[in-house]
Legacy VTK file of the C-alpha trace (Angstrom):
# vtk DataFile Version 3.0
C-alpha trace
ASCII
DATASET POLYDATA
POINTS 96 float
10.716 101.767 30.303
12.465 104.509 32.040
16.150 104.596 32.923
17.963 106.707 35.627
21.291 108.080 34.358
23.821 110.625 35.527
25.249 112.965 33.033
28.045 115.396 33.519
28.206 118.913 31.909
30.794 121.470 32.919
32.028 119.319 35.823
28.476 119.107 37.337
26.475 115.971 37.608
22.863 115.826 36.683
20.638 112.844 37.472
17.991 112.282 34.759
15.117 109.958 34.311
14.736 109.194 30.585
13.146 106.590 28.285
15.676 103.828 27.589
15.475 104.505 23.867
16.524 108.066 24.380
19.804 107.214 26.185
22.058 107.272 23.167
20.599 110.715 21.952
21.006 112.095 25.511
24.654 111.036 25.671
25.365 112.269 22.246
23.969 115.640 23.212
26.071 115.863 26.363
29.055 115.052 24.243
28.276 117.758 21.805
27.689 120.281 24.472
30.994 119.374 26.174
32.897 119.614 22.808
31.318 122.980 22.031
32.180 124.283 25.533
35.846 123.328 24.969
35.829 125.012 21.660
34.540 128.343 23.092
37.009 128.046 26.032
39.923 127.905 23.595
38.690 130.793 21.430
37.225 133.326 23.796
38.100 134.948 26.999
35.381 134.120 29.805
34.768 134.806 33.280
33.173 131.596 34.324
31.530 128.511 32.964
28.196 130.249 32.731
29.635 132.454 30.070
30.542 129.364 28.000
27.248 127.632 28.670
25.347 130.710 27.580
27.180 130.878 24.306
26.695 127.170 23.639
22.979 127.538 24.410
22.708 130.493 22.138
24.434 128.703 19.233
22.121 125.660 19.570
18.978 127.763 19.763
19.922 129.738 16.771
20.672 126.562 14.812
17.378 125.090 15.992
15.422 128.190 14.819
17.179 128.174 11.401
16.146 124.500 11.006
12.605 125.320 12.032
12.355 128.246 9.591
13.670 126.012 6.816
11.340 123.239 7.668
8.344 125.702 7.805
9.345 127.011 4.373
9.637 123.544 2.998
6.246 122.475 4.493
4.628 125.658 2.979
6.113 124.952 -0.426
5.028 121.368 -0.380
1.486 122.493 0.632
1.351 124.999 -2.256
2.546 122.416 -4.731
0.017 119.904 -3.505
-2.677 122.436 -3.822
-1.605 123.183 -7.411
-1.592 119.448 -8.241
-4.989 119.087 -6.752
-6.332 121.885 -8.838
-4.949 120.502 -11.914
-6.427 117.017 -11.179
-9.732 118.546 -10.373
-9.686 120.466 -13.737
-8.711 117.307 -15.567
-11.318 115.159 -13.885
-14.107 117.829 -14.493
-13.067 117.946 -18.228
-13.501 114.130 -18.716
LINES 1 97
96 0 1 2 3 4 5 6 7 8 9 10 11 12 13 14 15 16 17 18 19 20 21 22 23 24 25 26 27 28 29 30 31 32 33 34 35 36 37 38 39 40 41 42 43 44 45 46 47 48 49 50 51 52 53 54 55 56 57 58 59 60 61 62 63 64 65 66 67 68 69 70 71 72 73 74 75 76 77 78 79 80 81 82 83 84 85 86 87 88 89 90 91 92 93 94 95
């Protein structure tokens, strides 16, 4: 079931249609964005809100890419280990 909500980021309203089960995650995301914008506003000089939003987006994309690289590494490592186990099992079963 879909739900229409209005979120506010940087004093701008956005109307979204989302799945009802995604509402909490969307609202958490908005809260995190707003928190990060306030942190950047306190620490850095900026010309306008676009500067702050750009830095927030950059930070979240960097974090997302780091997580993706880490997950890819873990997935690859697991695949290698599973292949090793499969080889050992094949050798053992062939020897029987």
